[in-house]
C-alpha positions as CSV (number, residue, x, y, z in Angstrom):
1,M,8.3,20.0,-10.9
2,Q,11.0,18.3,-9.1
3,S,10.9,21.5,-6.3
4,P,9.1,25.0,-6.2
5,G,10.7,26.7,-9.4
6,V,13.0,23.9,-10.6
7,K,11.7,22.7,-13.3
8,R,11.5,18.7,-14.1
9,E,13.9,17.3,-16.7
10,G,12.8,14.6,-19.5
11,P,9.4,14.8,-21.4
12,P,6.4,16.6,-20.2
13,G,4.1,14.7,-17.9
14,Y,4.4,12.1,-15.1
15,E,6.3,9.1,-16.1
16,V,6.4,6.2,-13.9
17,R,8.0,2.9,-15.2
18,Y,8.0,-0.7,-14.2
19,D,11.0,-2.9,-14.9
20,I,9.5,-6.5,-14.8
21,D,12.3,-9.3,-15.3
22,P,10.7,-13.1,-15.2
23,A,13.7,-14.6,-13.7
24,S,12.7,-12.1,-10.8
25,L,9.3,-13.5,-10.4
26,S,8.7,-16.9,-8.1
27,S,6.9,-19.9,-8.9
28,G,3.1,-18.8,-10.0
29,E,4.0,-15.1,-9.8
30,D,4.4,-15.0,-13.6
31,K,0.9,-16.3,-13.9
32,A,-0.7,-14.1,-11.7
33,F,1.0,-11.3,-13.3
34,L,-0.9,-12.2,-16.9
35,K,-4.1,-12.4,-15.0
36,Y,-3.3,-8.9,-13.1
37,L,-3.0,-7.7,-16.4
38,A,-6.1,-9.0,-18.0
39,Y,-8.6,-8.3,-15.6
40,H,-7.2,-5.6,-13.6
41,H,-8.5,-2.0,-13.4
42,L,-5.6,0.3,-12.6
43,Y,-6.9,3.6,-10.7
44,V,-5.1,6.9,-11.0
45,D,-5.8,9.4,-8.1
46,V,-6.5,13.1,-9.5
47,W,-5.1,15.5,-6.6
48,D,-4.9,19.7,-7.0
49,G,-1.2,20.4,-7.2
50,E,-1.9,24.1,-5.8
51,S,-5.0,23.3,-2.7
52,L,-3.9,19.7,-2.4
53,L,-7.8,18.9,-2.7
54,Y,-8.9,15.4,-4.3
55,I,-10.7,16.3,-7.8
56,G,-11.1,12.2,-8.1
57,S,-10.3,8.8,-9.6
58,S,-9.5,7.4,-13.3
59,D,-9.6,3.7,-14.0
60,V,-8.1,2.1,-17.0
61,D,-7.8,-1.4,-18.3
62,L,-4.6,-2.9,-18.3
63,K,-5.4,-5.3,-21.0
64,F,-3.9,-2.9,-23.0
65,L,-0.5,-3.5,-22.4
66,F,-0.6,-6.8,-23.9
67,R,2.1,-6.9,-26.6
68,D,1.0,-10.1,-28.5
69,G,4.2,-11.1,-30.0
70,K,5.5,-7.6,-30.7
71,E,8.4,-5.8,-29.6
72,S,6.2,-2.7,-28.2
73,V,2.8,-1.3,-27.5
74,Q,1.8,2.1,-27.1
75,T,-1.9,3.2,-26.1
76,T,-3.3,6.6,-25.5
77,L,-6.2,7.2,-23.4
78,E,-8.6,10.0,-22.2
79,L,-10.3,9.1,-19.2
80,D,-12.9,10.2,-16.9
81,I,-11.9,11.6,-13.6
82,L,-15.1,10.7,-11.4
83,Y,-15.9,12.1,-7.6
84,C,-18.2,10.1,-5.7
85,E,-19.4,11.9,-2.3
86,Y,-20.4,9.7,0.0
87,L,-23.1,11.6,2.3
88,D,-23.7,10.3,5.5
89,I,-27.9,10.9,5.9
90,P,-29.2,9.9,9.3
91,S,-32.1,7.0,8.7
92,E,-31.7,6.8,4.8
93,R,-30.0,4.8,2.1
94,I,-28.0,6.8,-0.4
95,V,-26.2,5.3,-2.2
96,G,-23.8,8.0,-4.2
97,Q,-23.3,8.6,-7.7
98,P,-20.0,9.6,-9.5
99,K,-19.9,13.2,-11.1
100,L,-17.6,14.0,-14.0
101,R,-14.7,16.2,-13.0
102,G,-12.5,16.2,-16.5
103,Y,-10.4,14.3,-18.2
104,L,-7.2,12.5,-18.1
105,H,-4.6,12.0,-20.8
106,L,-2.6,8.8,-20.3
107,R,-0.5,6.8,-22.2
108,L,0.3,3.0,-21.9
109,A,3.4,1.9,-23.6
110,N,4.9,-1.8,-23.1
111,I,8.6,-2.4,-24.5
112,G,10.0,-5.6,-24.5
113,S,13.7,-6.5,-24.0
114,P,15.5,-10.0,-24.9
115,L,16.5,-10.9,-21.8
116,S,20.1,-12.3,-20.5
117,E,21.5,-15.8,-21.0
118,D,21.7,-15.6,-17.1
119,S,17.7,-14.8,-16.6
120,M,17.3,-17.6,-19.0
121,R,18.4,-19.8,-17.8
122,K,16.9,-19.2,-14.2
123,I,13.3,-19.4,-16.1
124,E,14.5,-22.8,-17.5
125,E,15.3,-24.5,-13.8
126,R,12.0,-22.7,-12.5
127,E,9.8,-24.3,-15.2
128,K,11.9,-27.5,-14.9
129,Y,10.3,-27.8,-11.4
130,I,6.9,-26.2,-11.9
131,N,4.4,-28.8,-11.3
132,K,0.7,-28.5,-11.4
133,R,-1.5,-26.6,-8.6
134,P,-1.0,-28.3,-5.9
135,V,-4.8,-29.4,-5.1
136,L,-4.2,-33.4,-4.8
137,L,-1.9,-34.2,-2.0
138,S,-0.4,-37.7,-1.0
139,S,1.4,-39.1,2.0
140,N,2.5,-41.7,-0.1
141,K,5.9,-40.9,-1.4
142,K,5.6,-42.7,-4.8
143,F,4.2,-39.2,-5.8
144,T,6.3,-36.0,-5.4
145,V,4.9,-32.5,-4.9
146,N,7.9,-30.1,-5.4
147,R,10.2,-32.0,-7.3
148,P,10.8,-34.1,-9.8
149,E,11.5,-38.1,-9.6
150,C,15.0,-37.8,-9.1
151,H,17.7,-39.8,-7.1
152,Q,19.5,-37.5,-3.8
153,V,23.1,-38.4,-3.9
154,S,24.6,-36.7,-0.9
155,I,29.0,-36.5,-0.5
156,A,29.9,-37.5,2.6
157,R,31.7,-34.4,4.9
158,L,33.5,-34.3,8.1
159,L,31.3,-33.4,11.7
160,V,33.5,-30.7,11.9
161,E,32.6,-29.3,8.7
162,T,28.8,-29.6,9.6
163,D,28.6,-28.5,12.9
164,R,29.7,-25.3,13.7
165,E,29.9,-25.9,17.6
166,L,32.2,-28.9,17.0
167,A,34.5,-26.9,14.6
168,S,35.4,-24.2,17.4
169,L,35.7,-27.2,20.4
170,M,38.3,-29.1,17.8
171,S,40.1,-25.7,16.7
172,A,40.2,-24.3,20.0
173,R,42.1,-27.9,21.1
174,G,44.5,-27.6,18.1
175,R,45.7,-24.1,19.3
176,H,46.1,-25.3,22.3
177,H,48.3,-27.9,21.4
178,Q,49.9,-25.6,18.6
179,K,53.8,-25.7,18.3
180,P,55.3,-22.3,19.4
181,S,56.5,-20.1,16.6
182,G,60.2,-20.3,15.0
183,E,60.5,-16.7,14.4
184,T,60.5,-16.1,18.6
185,L,62.9,-18.6,19.3
186,S,67.0,-18.1,19.6
187,S,69.3,-19.5,17.6
188,E,70.7,-21.9,20.1
189,R,66.9,-23.5,21.1
190,R,66.7,-23.5,17.2
191,R,69.5,-25.7,16.8
192,K,68.5,-28.5,19.8
193,L,65.0,-28.7,18.7
194,A,66.9,-29.9,15.0
195,R,68.8,-32.5,16.9
196,M,65.7,-33.6,18.6
197,E,63.4,-33.7,15.5
198,A,67.2,-36.0,13.9
199,V,66.7,-38.1,16.5
200,R,62.7,-38.5,16.4
201,S,63.1,-39.5,12.5
202,Q,65.5,-41.7,13.3
203,S,63.4,-43.7,16.0
204,R,60.2,-43.5,13.6
205,E,62.2,-45.2,11.1
206,L,63.1,-47.8,13.8
207,N,59.8,-47.6,14.7
208,L,60.5,-47.0,18.5
209,P,58.2,-45.4,20.7
210,T,58.9,-41.7,21.5
211,K,57.2,-39.2,24.2
212,E,56.0,-37.0,21.3
213,N,54.5,-40.0,19.0
214,L,52.6,-40.8,22.6
215,H,51.4,-36.9,23.0
216,V,50.4,-37.1,19.6
217,F,48.5,-40.6,19.9
218,R,46.7,-39.5,23.4
219,A,45.4,-36.1,21.4
220,R,44.3,-38.4,18.9
221,K,42.3,-40.5,21.0
222,K,40.8,-37.9,22.9
223,D,39.3,-36.2,19.5
224,L,37.9,-39.6,18.7
225,R,36.2,-39.7,22.1
226,T,35.1,-36.3,21.3
227,L,33.5,-37.2,18.1
228,Q,31.8,-40.1,19.4
229,A,30.5,-38.6,21.8
230,Y,28.8,-36.1,19.5
231,R,27.5,-38.8,17.3
232,E,25.7,-40.3,20.4
233,H,24.4,-36.9,21.4
234,H,22.9,-36.5,18.0
235,K,22.1,-39.3,16.8
236,H,18.4,-39.4,18.0
237,E,17.9,-35.9,16.4
238,E,19.6,-37.0,13.3
239,I,17.8,-40.0,12.7
240,L,14.4,-38.3,14.2
241,N,14.4,-35.7,11.3
242,L,15.3,-37.8,8.7
243,L,12.4,-40.3,9.5
244,Q,10.3,-36.9,9.2
245,Q,11.4,-35.9,6.2
246,T,10.1,-39.4,4.8
247,I,6.8,-38.8,5.8
248,T,6.5,-35.1,5.1
249,T,4.8,-33.7,2.0
250,E,5.7,-30.3,1.0
251,A,3.7,-28.3,-1.5
252,T,3.5,-24.0,-2.7
253,L,0.4,-21.9,-2.0
254,H,0.3,-18.9,-3.4
255,P,-2.7,-16.9,-2.0
256,T,-4.5,-14.0,-2.7
257,L,-6.1,-12.2,0.5
258,G,-9.8,-12.5,0.8
259,A,-9.8,-15.8,-1.4
260,V,-9.2,-19.5,-0.5
261,E,-6.8,-21.8,-1.8
262,F,-8.0,-25.1,-1.8
263,I,-5.9,-28.6,-1.0
264,E,-6.9,-32.3,-0.5
265,F,-4.6,-34.9,1.3
266,E,-4.6,-38.3,0.8
267,L,-4.2,-40.4,3.8
268,T,-3.5,-44.1,4.5
269,N,-3.6,-46.1,7.5
270,P,-0.5,-48.0,7.5
271,Y,-1.6,-50.3,10.6
272,T,-3.6,-53.5,10.4
273,S,-5.9,-52.6,13.1
274,D,-7.9,-49.5,13.4
275,C,-6.7,-46.1,14.2
276,K,-8.2,-42.6,15.5
277,I,-5.8,-39.9,14.4
278,F,-5.5,-36.1,15.6
279,I,-5.1,-33.0,12.9
280,E,-2.7,-30.6,14.4
281,I,-2.0,-27.4,12.7
282,D,-0.1,-24.4,13.7
283,N,-1.6,-21.8,11.6
284,P,-4.3,-19.9,12.0
285,H,-5.4,-19.3,8.4
286,L,-5.5,-23.1,7.7
287,S,-8.8,-25.1,8.5
288,V,-9.9,-28.3,7.5
289,V,-13.4,-28.5,5.7
290,F,-16.4,-30.1,7.5
291,K,-19.2,-29.5,5.6
292,S,-19.4,-31.7,2.4
293,S,-21.6,-29.7,0.8
294,E,-18.7,-26.6,0.9
295,W,-16.2,-29.5,0.0
296,Q,-18.1,-30.2,-3.0
297,H,-18.5,-26.7,-3.6
298,L,-14.4,-26.4,-3.7
299,R,-14.2,-29.0,-5.9
300,H,-16.5,-27.8,-8.5
301,L,-14.2,-24.4,-8.4
302,W,-11.1,-26.5,-8.6
303,N,-12.7,-29.0,-11.4
304,I,-12.1,-31.7,-9.0
305,S,-14.5,-34.7,-10.2
306,G,-16.0,-37.2,-7.7
307,V,-17.7,-37.7,-5.0
308,V,-17.4,-36.4,-1.2
309,E,-17.4,-38.4,2.0
310,E,-19.5,-36.8,4.9
311,N,-19.3,-36.7,8.5
312,F,-16.5,-38.7,8.5
313,L,-14.5,-35.7,10.2
314,R,-15.3,-34.7,14.1
315,V,-14.9,-30.8,14.8
316,A,-12.6,-30.2,17.7
317,D,-14.2,-29.6,21.6
318,Q,-13.2,-29.6,24.8
319,E,-12.8,-33.4,25.4
320,R,-11.1,-33.7,21.6
321,K,-8.8,-30.8,21.3
322,Y,-7.8,-31.2,17.5
323,P,-10.0,-32.3,14.5
324,N,-9.8,-36.1,14.9
325,L,-11.3,-39.2,12.7
326,V,-10.9,-42.9,12.4
327,L,-9.6,-44.5,9.8
328,K,-9.7,-48.6,9.4
329,S,-6.9,-50.8,8.2
330,K,-5.0,-49.7,5.5
331,E,-8.1,-47.6,5.0
332,T,-7.4,-44.3,2.4
333,V,-8.9,-41.1,2.5
334,H,-9.2,-37.5,1.2
335,I,-9.3,-34.9,3.8
336,P,-9.6,-31.4,2.6
337,F,-8.0,-28.4,3.8
338,K,-8.7,-24.5,2.8
339,Y,-5.9,-21.5,3.6
340,Q,-7.9,-18.1,3.2
341,L,-6.5,-15.0,5.0
342,L,-9.1,-12.2,5.8
343,D,-8.0,-10.5,8.7
344,V,-5.1,-8.0,8.3
345,E,-3.6,-5.1,10.7
346,E,-3.7,-1.7,9.2
347,E,-0.2,-1.6,9.3
348,S,0.3,-4.2,7.4
349,V,-2.0,-3.3,4.5
350,E,-0.1,0.0,4.6
351,N,2.9,-1.5,4.0
352,W,1.6,-4.1,1.2
353,E,4.1,-2.4,-1.5
354,A,6.6,-4.7,-0.8
355,A,4.9,-7.9,0.0
356,T,7.1,-10.1,-1.7
357,G,10.6,-7.5,-2.6
358,H,9.6,-7.2,-6.4
359,Y,5.9,-7.8,-7.0
360,F,4.7,-5.4,-9.8
361,R,6.0,-2.1,-8.0
362,S,8.1,0.5,-9.6
363,Q,11.3,1.9,-9.1
364,D,10.1,4.5,-6.7
365,L,8.8,2.3,-4.6
366,T,11.3,-0.1,-3.8
367,N,12.8,1.1,-0.7
368,L,9.3,1.2,1.3
369,Q,9.2,-1.6,4.0
370,S,7.7,-4.5,3.6
371,S,5.3,-6.0,5.8
372,K,5.9,-8.7,7.9
373,C,2.5,-10.4,7.8
374,F,2.9,-10.9,4.1
375,Y,6.6,-12.7,4.5
376,P,6.8,-16.1,2.9
377,S,5.6,-18.2,5.7
378,T,5.3,-21.9,6.5
379,A,2.2,-23.9,7.4
380,K,2.3,-27.6,9.2
381,V,-0.2,-30.1,9.7
382,H,0.7,-33.0,11.7
383,F,-1.3,-36.1,11.7
384,I,-1.0,-38.0,14.9
385,T,-2.3,-41.6,16.4
386,E,-3.6,-42.0,20.0
387,R,-0.3,-43.2,20.9
388,Q,1.5,-40.0,20.1
389,K,2.8,-41.1,17.0
390,T,3.5,-39.3,13.9
391,L,1.8,-40.5,10.8
392,A,2.3,-38.1,8.3
393,I,3.3,-34.5,7.9
394,L,2.2,-31.6,5.5
395,S,4.1,-28.9,5.0
396,L,3.0,-25.6,2.9
397,H,5.0,-23.2,2.3
398,I,2.8,-19.7,1.6
399,Q,3.4,-16.6,-0.4
400,H,0.8,-14.2,-0.8
401,I,-0.1,-12.2,-3.4
402,P,-1.5,-9.0,-3.5
403,P,-5.5,-9.1,-4.7
404,L,-7.0,-7.8,-7.7
405,V,-8.8,-4.6,-6.8
406,Q,-11.7,-4.1,-9.1
407,Q,-12.7,-0.1,-7.0
408,T,-10.7,2.3,-5.3
409,M,-13.1,4.9,-2.7
410,R,-12.4,7.9,-0.8
411,F,-14.4,8.7,2.1
412,L,-13.6,12.2,4.2
413,P,-15.8,11.8,6.9
414,P,-16.4,14.0,10.2
415,E,-13.4,13.1,12.9
416,N,-14.0,11.2,16.0
417,S,-17.2,9.7,14.4
418,F,-18.8,6.8,12.6
419,L,-18.3,6.4,8.7
420,K,-21.6,5.0,7.9
421,Q,-21.9,4.6,3.8
422,W,-23.7,2.4,1.5
423,I,-22.3,1.0,-1.6
424,R,-24.1,-0.6,-4.7
425,V,-22.7,-3.6,-6.4
426,P,-22.5,-3.4,-9.9
427,A,-25.6,-4.7,-11.5
428,A,-23.4,-6.7,-13.9
429,L,-22.6,-9.4,-11.4
430,I,-26.3,-9.6,-10.2
431,R,-27.0,-12.8,-13.0
432,E,-29.5,-14.8,-11.0
433,E,-32.2,-13.5,-8.7
434,K,-31.7,-15.6,-5.9
435,L,-28.2,-14.9,-5.2
436,C,-26.3,-15.2,-2.5
437,M,-24.4,-12.5,-1.6
438,V,-22.0,-11.5,1.2
439,A,-19.7,-9.0,2.1
440,R,-16.5,-9.0,4.6
441,S,-13.6,-6.1,5.2
442,S,-10.4,-7.0,5.9
443,D,-10.4,-5.2,9.5
444,K,-12.2,-6.8,12.8
445,D,-13.3,-3.2,13.6
446,I,-15.0,-2.5,10.8
447,I,-18.9,-3.4,10.6
448,C,-19.7,-4.5,6.8
449,S,-23.2,-6.5,5.4
450,I,-24.6,-6.6,2.5
451,Q,-29.0,-6.2,2.0
452,H,-30.8,-6.8,-1.1
453,L,-33.7,-4.3,-2.4
454,D,-35.2,-4.0,-5.6
455,G,-32.8,-6.2,-7.4
456,N,-30.0,-4.4,-5.9
457,Y,-27.5,-5.1,-3.6
458,D,-25.8,-2.5,-1.6
459,V,-23.1,-2.8,1.0
460,Y,-23.0,-1.0,4.3
461,V,-19.8,0.0,6.2
462,K,-19.6,1.0,9.2
463,A,-15.7,2.0,10.6
464,S,-14.8,4.2,13.2
465,C,-12.6,7.4,12.5
466,G,-9.6,9.0,14.1
467,N,-8.4,12.4,14.3
468,S,-8.1,15.0,11.6
469,G,-5.3,14.0,9.3
470,S,-5.1,10.0,10.0
471,K,-5.9,7.8,7.7
472,K,-7.3,4.4,7.1
473,R,-6.9,2.1,4.6
474,F,-8.6,-1.6,4.1
475,Y,-10.2,-4.3,1.6
476,I,-13.8,-4.8,1.3
477,F,-14.3,-8.4,-0.4
478,V,-17.6,-9.3,-2.0
479,Y,-18.9,-12.6,-2.4
480,S,-21.3,-14.3,-4.8
481,D,-21.6,-18.0,-2.3
482,S,-22.3,-18.4,1.3
483,Y,-19.1,-20.0,1.5
484,L,-16.7,-17.1,1.1
485,S,-14.6,-18.9,-1.7
486,Q,-13.6,-16.5,-4.3
487,P,-14.7,-12.2,-4.4
488,V,-16.1,-11.2,-7.4
489,Q,-15.6,-8.0,-6.6
490,T,-12.2,-6.3,-4.1
491,W,-12.8,-2.7,-3.3
492,E,-9.9,-1.1,-1.7
493,V,-11.3,2.0,1.0
494,W,-9.6,4.9,1.9
495,V,-10.8,6.9,4.8
496,H,-9.4,10.2,5.5
497,P,-11.2,12.0,9.0
498,Q,-12.1,15.8,8.9
499,R,-12.5,18.7,11.2
500,R,-16.0,19.1,10.9
501,V,-18.6,22.3,11.0
502,D,-22.6,22.2,10.5
503,L,-23.9,24.7,8.6
504,S,-27.8,25.5,7.8
505,C,-29.2,27.7,5.1
506,V,-31.5,28.6,2.3
507,I,-29.8,27.7,-1.4
508,G,-29.2,30.9,-3.5
509,Q,-28.6,33.2,-0.5
510,S,-25.5,33.9,1.0
511,M,-24.6,33.2,4.7
512,Q,-21.4,34.1,6.7
513,T,-19.2,32.2,9.2
514,S,-15.3,32.0,10.2
515,L,-12.6,29.5,11.3
516,I,-9.6,29.7,13.5
517,I,-6.5,29.0,12.4
518,R,-3.8,28.7,15.1
519,G,-0.1,29.0,14.5
520,T,2.2,26.2,13.9
521,H,5.5,25.6,15.4
522,S,7.1,27.7,12.6
523,T,6.5,31.0,10.7
524,R,4.5,29.7,7.4
525,L,3.1,31.4,4.0
526,V,0.0,29.8,3.9
527,K,-3.0,30.1,1.4
528,C,-6.4,29.2,1.5
529,F,-8.8,27.2,-0.9
530,T,-12.0,25.5,-1.1
531,S,-13.2,22.3,-3.1
532,H,-16.2,24.7,-4.6
533,P,-15.2,28.1,-5.3
534,E,-18.5,29.0,-7.2
535,E,-20.6,28.4,-4.2
536,V,-17.5,29.5,-1.3
537,N,-15.6,32.8,-0.8
538,L,-12.8,33.1,1.4
539,Y,-11.3,36.0,3.2
540,P,-8.6,36.5,3.2
541,S,-8.0,34.9,-0.4
542,E,-4.4,35.7,-1.2
543,P,-1.4,33.9,0.8
544,F,-0.4,35.8,4.6
545,V,2.2,35.0,7.3
546,L,0.8,32.2,9.8
547,V,3.1,33.3,12.9
548,P,3.5,30.7,15.7
549,G,1.3,31.4,18.5
550,T,-0.8,33.7,16.8
551,V,-4.7,33.1,15.5
552,H,-6.2,34.0,12.3
553,E,-9.5,34.6,11.1
554,L,-10.5,33.0,8.1
555,Q,-13.9,34.2,6.7
556,L,-16.0,32.2,4.8
557,V,-19.4,33.7,2.9
558,I,-21.3,30.3,1.6
559,R,-24.0,30.9,-1.2
560,P,-25.3,26.9,-1.8
561,L,-26.7,26.4,-5.5
562,H,-28.0,22.8,-5.1
563,P,-31.1,22.3,-3.1
564,E,-29.7,19.0,-1.5
565,H,-26.9,17.5,1.6
566,R,-23.9,18.7,0.6
567,H,-20.3,18.2,1.7
568,L,-17.5,21.7,1.2
569,L,-13.8,21.3,2.0
570,V,-11.6,24.1,3.3
571,N,-8.2,23.5,3.2
572,V,-5.0,25.4,4.7
573,V,-1.9,24.9,2.9
574,D,1.9,25.9,3.4
575,T,2.6,27.4,0.3
576,D,6.4,26.9,0.4
577,C,6.6,23.1,1.3
578,Q,3.3,22.2,-0.1
579,L,1.8,21.0,2.9
580,S,-1.7,20.3,4.0
581,L,-1.9,22.2,7.7
582,Y,-5.9,22.2,8.2
583,T,-8.7,20.8,6.8
584,W,-12.8,21.6,7.6
585,L,-15.6,19.6,6.3
586,I,-18.3,22.0,5.9
587,I,-21.7,19.9,5.8
588,L,-24.6,21.9,4.7
589,M,-28.0,21.5,4.8
590,C,-29.6,23.2,2.4
591,Q,-33.4,24.0,2.2
592,K,-35.5,24.8,-0.8
593,P,-36.8,28.8,-0.7
594,P,-40.1,29.1,-1.4
595,V,-41.1,28.9,-5.6
596,T,-43.0,32.1,-6.6
597,K,-43.3,31.5,-10.5
598,G,-42.8,28.1,-12.4
599,F,-41.8,28.1,-16.6
600,Q,-41.5,25.0,-18.7
601,I,-39.3,25.4,-21.8
602,N,-38.4,23.1,-24.8
603,L,-35.2,24.0,-26.3
604,P,-33.2,22.4,-29.3
605,I,-29.8,20.7,-27.7
606,T,-27.4,22.3,-30.1
607,K,-28.3,26.0,-30.1
608,T,-28.3,29.0,-27.8
609,T,-30.8,30.7,-26.7
610,T,-32.2,33.6,-24.7
611,K,-35.1,34.1,-22.8
612,W,-36.9,37.2,-20.9
613,I,-38.7,37.2,-17.9
614,S,-40.2,40.3,-16.3
615,Y,-39.9,41.4,-12.6
616,K,-41.5,44.5,-11.0
617,N,-40.2,46.1,-7.8
618,P,-43.0,45.4,-5.1
619,Y,-41.7,47.7,-2.8
620,A,-42.5,51.6,-2.6
621,V,-38.5,52.5,-2.2
622,S,-36.0,52.0,-4.7
623,K,-34.3,48.7,-4.5
624,M,-31.2,46.8,-6.0
625,F,-31.1,43.6,-7.4
626,T,-29.0,40.6,-8.3
627,V,-29.6,37.6,-10.4
628,Y,-28.0,34.5,-10.1
629,C,-28.8,30.9,-11.3
630,S,-28.6,27.3,-9.5
631,R,-26.7,25.8,-12.7
632,P,-24.2,27.9,-14.2
633,D,-23.5,25.3,-16.8
634,L,-27.2,25.4,-18.5
635,V,-28.1,28.8,-17.2
636,Q,-26.5,32.4,-17.1
637,P,-27.6,35.3,-16.6
638,L,-27.0,38.8,-18.8
639,D,-27.9,41.5,-16.3
640,K,-25.3,42.5,-13.3
641,P,-26.7,44.4,-10.4
642,F,-29.7,46.8,-11.2
643,N,-31.6,49.1,-9.6
644,L,-35.3,49.4,-9.9
645,Q,-37.6,52.5,-8.6
646,P,-40.8,51.8,-6.6
647,G,-43.1,49.5,-8.9
648,E,-40.6,49.5,-12.1
649,T,-40.6,46.3,-14.1
650,H,-37.1,45.0,-16.0
651,M,-36.7,42.1,-18.3
652,I,-34.5,39.4,-16.9
653,G,-32.4,37.9,-19.5
654,L,-31.3,34.5,-19.3
655,T,-28.9,32.1,-22.0
656,F,-29.4,28.9,-22.1
657,L,-26.3,27.0,-23.7
658,P,-26.8,24.4,-25.8
659,Q,-26.2,20.4,-24.2
660,H,-25.0,17.3,-25.6
661,Q,-28.1,15.1,-25.6
662,P,-31.3,15.1,-25.0
663,T,-32.4,15.4,-21.7
664,T,-34.6,17.4,-18.9
665,E,-33.1,19.5,-16.0
666,E,-34.8,22.2,-13.5
667,V,-33.3,25.5,-12.8
668,F,-33.6,27.9,-10.2
669,V,-33.3,31.5,-10.6
670,F,-32.9,33.5,-7.9
671,I,-33.4,37.3,-7.3
672,N,-31.3,38.5,-4.4
673,N,-31.5,42.0,-2.9
674,E,-28.5,44.6,-1.9
675,K,-28.3,42.5,1.6
676,D,-27.9,39.2,-0.6
677,K,-31.5,37.9,0.7
678,N,-33.5,36.1,-1.4
679,E,-36.6,38.0,-2.8
680,E,-38.2,35.9,-5.1
681,T,-37.2,32.3,-6.6
682,F,-38.0,31.2,-10.1
683,S,-38.0,27.7,-11.3
684,V,-37.4,26.7,-15.0
685,E,-37.9,23.2,-15.9
686,I,-36.2,22.7,-19.5
687,T,-36.4,20.1,-21.7
688,Y,-33.5,19.7,-24.2
689,L,-35.2,18.3,-27.8
C-alpha cells in the first residue's frame, strides 16, 4: 500500500531493484562486488505492518544471483524468520537461541543487459590502468604504481591561461587602456580620429615614432615586468612541486572497515654516508608495523615470500617524535605499513549508505546524505632526514568499502541503562583448540570482549542506552588472530531502548497492571498492540482517540505460560500516520507454581491423540474451574469453564497435536478458579516416537 486506502501499482509484494553499471564502479570495486555476492548474506528484517513490532530476520545467500554467462537467472526461496531474544539476567551467562516466527517467500532475479559504447570504453580505459594490489611499492621511479610506463607530454600555455589571479590583473589593465566605443562619438569626432589614424598609418610606413606607438610600447613593457615578477615569485614553489613529484610514489587502497590493508615501501639511501630518517604520517589510521612477527603474519596473508628484518625501526617517543631508522650508504630496506579503520562515529555509521555514491544501493537510497568519514581521502608519508630534507613521499589515495556483514542483530534493552549481552561465535569458525579469538567494536564507548568456555567462544557486549525512541548502530568484528588483521565475522548491531516495567508473577495465573498514555501535541487515533497476544490482554483493545493534554490508562491482564525470564512489548500506534508513539518493555520474572501431579506419556508423532485426567473438587462449596496449557501448540484442553459441586469429580480432556520429528517436551496444565488463581498444576512429560 502506498498510503492508507490506496493500493500499490504493479505486481503483489514489495520489490526493490538495484541497477549496477560496471562503468560507474571505481578501480577495485568490481572485484569487491563479486566477492560481496559470493560470500555475503542479505539480511531482511520483518516488521508487523499494523503493530510496528519487530517479528524477526531472515538471511539469504547472494550467490544465487550469479548468472554464469546466462542472460538472466531467477530463484524462489522460502526463508525462516528467526527471532533471538537476548535476555539480560544479572550474574548469568545466557546465550540467546533463535526461535522460528514464520516464513518469508523471496524471489531473486538477475537480468543482464548489453552495455553502451560509452560504458564499454570507460571499462577498457579503467582496466588499461589497473595494476595489481599495491603491496610492494618503491621510491625508485623506474617502477610505476598507478599508471603504465609512458612519456608525459605537456603543451606550453600562456601564464595568463594557467593563473586566475594574473589573468584578472592583465584583463583589468586591458580594460583601463581600452579605447572608447565608436557608437558614443559624434560624427565630427570620428572624422578627426580617422584623419589621425591615416597620419599614424603613414608614419608606420615610414617607421617614424609617434605618441601612440610609445604608449603601446610602455604598456607592453609594463606587462612584461609584471610577468617577470610573477615568475620570480612562483619559481621556487613550482620547482619544489616538480621536485616533490619526482620523489612521490602514489597508490590507491580500497580498505574495508575493520580489515587491514598492508603495503611495503622500498626505501633507498642515495647518500654516500649513513643517514637517519624520520617517518612522518599525516593519517591516524595509517601506521608502521614494528613487530617482526606481525610483519611476517601480514606477508603470509598477502602471499609475499622472504624473511623480514628485525629491530631496525625505532618507535616514536618523547625525544624522537616520529618513528625513525638508520640507513647505511646506498642501503635499501622495506618498510611495512598497515591501514586499518576501526573506530567510526555513530553518525558516520548511520550515513553509510552513500559512502561512494553508488555502492550496492537501490534507487530508493540514492538521496541519503553521505558520510564525511567515508569520502575518498589521501594519506601521505614523508621520509625526512636529520637535515630536514625530504628523501621520498608515499601518497596513498583511500577509498573505503563497506564491510561484509555476516549477521544482523537487534536488541531491545530498557532505556537509560546498559545493554549487557553474550553472543556466541559460530562453531564452524572454531577449527583449533588453541585459537586466539579477539572481538572489537566500531564504537569506542562500547566494551567488547571474548571468553572461551567449554569449547565455545562467547562475545560479551556492554553498551550504554539512551532514551526511549533513540537508536544506536555499530559493528562488532571477530578476529582469529591477535594482530586483528582480517575479521572472520562482522556483526551489525542495532540497539533500540524502550521504557521498562518490571513485574513478578506466577505462570498460569493472571495478574493486572496499568500503563499511562499521555496525549501528544495533536489529536490522534491510536491503537495498542502487544508482542505476545496469547499471554497479554489489553483494555481498550479497540482504537480510541488520544486528545492533547489528556491522560489515558491502559489496562493489562497478563497470564504467562512459560517458566522463564520473559520480555514482552506493548506498542501504541497512530493508525492514521502508521507511527509508533509509545513502546514499553515488560520484563516478567516468572515463577513456577507447585506441581501437584506428574505424568509421562509416549505418543506417535503423526497422530492426534486425546487423553483424560481426573480432577476432584476439594472444597465444600461449588466452584467454577478453567483449564489452561503452557504449550497451546502441543496440547489443547477440550473443556470450557466447568462447574463442580463439593466432592464432584470431572474428567479433563486434553488433545495432543502431532509433531514433525521425535522429541521430548514438558507441558504444564493449569487449573484455575473463577478469580483466575491457580488451584493445581499438572506436569506432563511427552515423548514423541
